[in-house]
N, C-alpha and C positions, 0 to 999 in steps of 0.2 A: 504494500500500500504506500502510495506517494502522498505525503502530507507535508507541506512546507509553510512554516511561519518564520520568516527571516528574523523577527525580533527576538526569538528564543536563543539565537546563536550567542555563545559566550556566557549565558546565564547558568545558574546552578539549580539542579533539581534533586530532591530526595524522594525516593520511591520505596515504600515499605511493601513487603510481600513480593519482592522483586526476583525471587528465585525461579519462578515458573508462571505459566498462564498469563493472566491479564497484566500482572505486575511486570513480568519479564518483557512482554510485548510493548508495554508503555515505556519502560526504560530504554529499549532499543529505538523506539520511534523518537523519543525526546533527544537521545544522543544523535540520531540521524539528522535532527534539526539543529545540531551544533551545540547542544547543552552539555555541560559536565553533569554526570548523573552519579549520585551516591546510592548504592544498592544496599538496602537494609532487609534483613531477615535472619532466621535462625540457622538455615542450612548453608553453611559457609562454602561447601564444595559446589553446590548448585549456583550460588551467587558468583563464584569464581568463573563458572562456565559462561554465565551471562556476560560477565565483565570481559572475558576473552572474546566472545562473539562481537561485542560492541567495538572493542579495539581492532579486531580483524576487519570490521566493516568501516574503519576510519573514524570511529567515534571515541569518546573519552568517558571513562567511568572508574569509580573506585568501589571497593567493598567495605561496608561498615556493619559487620554482623552484630545483631542485637535481638533480644527477646522484647518485642514491642509491648508486652503486657507488664514490663518492668520499667518504671520511670528511671531508675538508676542506670540501667543498661542503655536506655535512650539518651540519657544525659552524656554518658561516655561516648556513644556514637556521634552525638552532636559536636562534641569537642574535636573528635577526629575529623569530621566533615569540615568544620570551621578551619582547622589547621591545614588541611589538604586543599580545600577548594575555596574558602572564604565565605562570603555572604550567600545565604540560600534565598532563591527567588520563588521557587515552586516546591510545594510539598504535596505528594500524592499518598494518601493513607490507604493502601490497598491490601494490607495484611488481613487475614481472617479466613473463614471457611466453615465447614461442618454444618451444612444445611440438610443433612440426610434426614429423611422422615423418621419420626419417633413419636409414639403416643405420649401425650402430655402427662397422663397419669403415671407413666412408668419412668419419667425423667427424674434422675437423682439430683439432689442439690449440687453435688460437685460438677455434674454435667452442665447444669444450668449456669453455674458460676463460670465455668471454663469457656462456654460459648459467649456469654455476655462480656467477659474479659477480652476474649480474642477478637470479637467483632465490633464491640462498641467502646469499651474502655480503652483499648489499644489506640483507637483513632483519637480519643481525647488526650491520652498521654502523649502521643506523637505531636499533636498540634500544640499542646501546652509546652512541649520542649522546644519546638522549632519556630513558633510564632513570635515570641517576644522581639527578636532582632528585626523581623520583618515589620512589626508594628512600629518599632523605633525608627526604621528607615522610611516608612510610609509607602511601602510598595510590596506586593507579593500576591500569589495565588495559591489557594489551598483547595485540593480536590479530594473529596471523601468517597468511600465506596459503600453505597447502600445496595439494594437488590429489589427486583420485582417482588420478592418474598416479603419485603418490608413495606410494600405499597398496597398489597391486597392479600387476603387469606389464600394459602396455597398448601401444597403437600409438604413443604418444609417444616422442620420441627419448630415448636413455639418459641424456644429461646433464640434461635437464629432469626425468626421473623421479628421478634420484639427488638433484638439488637439492631437489625437493619432499619426498622422504623425509628429507633432511637438515633441512628446516624442522620436521618432526615431532619429531625428536630435539632440535633447538635449543629448541623450545618446551618439551619435557619437562624438559630440563636447566635452563633458566632459570626455569621454574615452581618447581622445587625450590630453586634458589638464591635466588630473590626472595621466596618465601613468608614467611620470617621478617620481611620488611620490609613486608608488607602489599600487595605488588604481584602481581597475577595475570597469568599468561601462558597463552593458549589459541590453538589453531590451527583454521582452517577448511579443509576439503578438498572443494571443489566438484567435481562431474563436469561434464557438458556444460552450459554456460551460454550463452544466446543472445548472439551477437556478429555482426560484419559478415560474417565468413566464412560463417556459416550462412545469411545472407540470400541468398547466391549458390547455395545447394544446390538441386538439383532437388526438387520437392515430394515425390516418392516417397522419395527418400533422407532428406529431413528427417523425414517421417512415420515411417520405419523407425527412425530414431534416437530419436525421441520415444517410440515404442512399446517400445523396448528397456529403458525404465525402468518399474518396477512402477507408478508413479503416472501413467504414460502421457503425460508431457510432458517437455520439456527444462526446465532451470532458467532463471530470469530473474535479472539482476543484483540486483533487489530482494530475491530470496530470500536471497542472501548478505548483503546490507546489513541485512536484518532480524535475521539471526543475529549480525551484528557489534554491532548496537544492544543486543541481549540481553547479550552478553559484556562490553560496555562499561559496562552499568548495574549498579546494586547488586542487581538481581534475580538475578544470577549470582555473588553475593558468596562462595559456597562452592564455586565451580567454578574449578579451575586445573589446568594440565597436560593438558588434554583436547584431542583432535583431533575436531572435529565433522564427520561426513560429511554434505554437502549434496548428495545424489545421487539424489533421487527414489525411494528405497527400496533402492538398492544399498548394502549395508553391508559395510565392510571390517574385518577383524580388526586 
C-alpha cells in the first residue's frame, strides 16, 4: 500500500504492540513515510524482526521493549526513546488483544483484570508516559486502538468489549483535555482484520465472513496502518476526539 504524507518525514513515532499484525504494519508504513519509529512490546525477538524489515526497506527504527501494563517499564522505555530519537510527535497505542469468546458467567476475576489491563489501562499508561512532553511543546498526535467489539455487542468476551468501549471514552476525554495544548487524540475501531487465526479457517467460513461486510472482504493490517498515517499527519490537523470505524462498510453509532 502506497500512502504518502510528506510532513511525517523526520518526525518520531512510538508504536506499542509493534511486534506483529496491525502494530507491525503501522510501524512499517510510518517508517516508509520517513519517520523514526520506536517499536514497543514484550516480544523483543519479534520486535527485532520488524526493526530489521524497516531498515532493509530504507526506513529507521529502534526497539524499546516494555510491558505496557507496567508504568515503570514504560517510563524506562520513554527515556530510551528520548535519548535515541529525541522528541516524540506521534504515539500509537496498539498493544492488546484477547477478544476470544467466553461466557461472562465463567470469566474469572484474574481474566477480567488481565484483559482490562492489557486493552484499556495499557493505553492510559502509555499516553500518561509519552504525552507530557508533547503537551509542553504544543504539538502531537495520539492514536488509540478500540474495536468494533467496543462499538456494539458482539461475540467477543465482555471484558474485551468493555475495555475497547473504554478506549473510546478515554480518547474523547483526552481529546478535550489536550486540545488547548495542540495535541490531538483519535481512536481506530477495526472489525475483522486478517490474522493467523483466520488462516486456519475453512475456506467457506472465511468467505462467509468476508461477505458479511458491505465491501465484500475482510480488513488487512495495512488498512488500519493507512488510517493511522492519516491521523498522525497534518492532513488531519482539525480532527480530534473521533473514533474511526474501519469495518468494510459496517458503521456504528
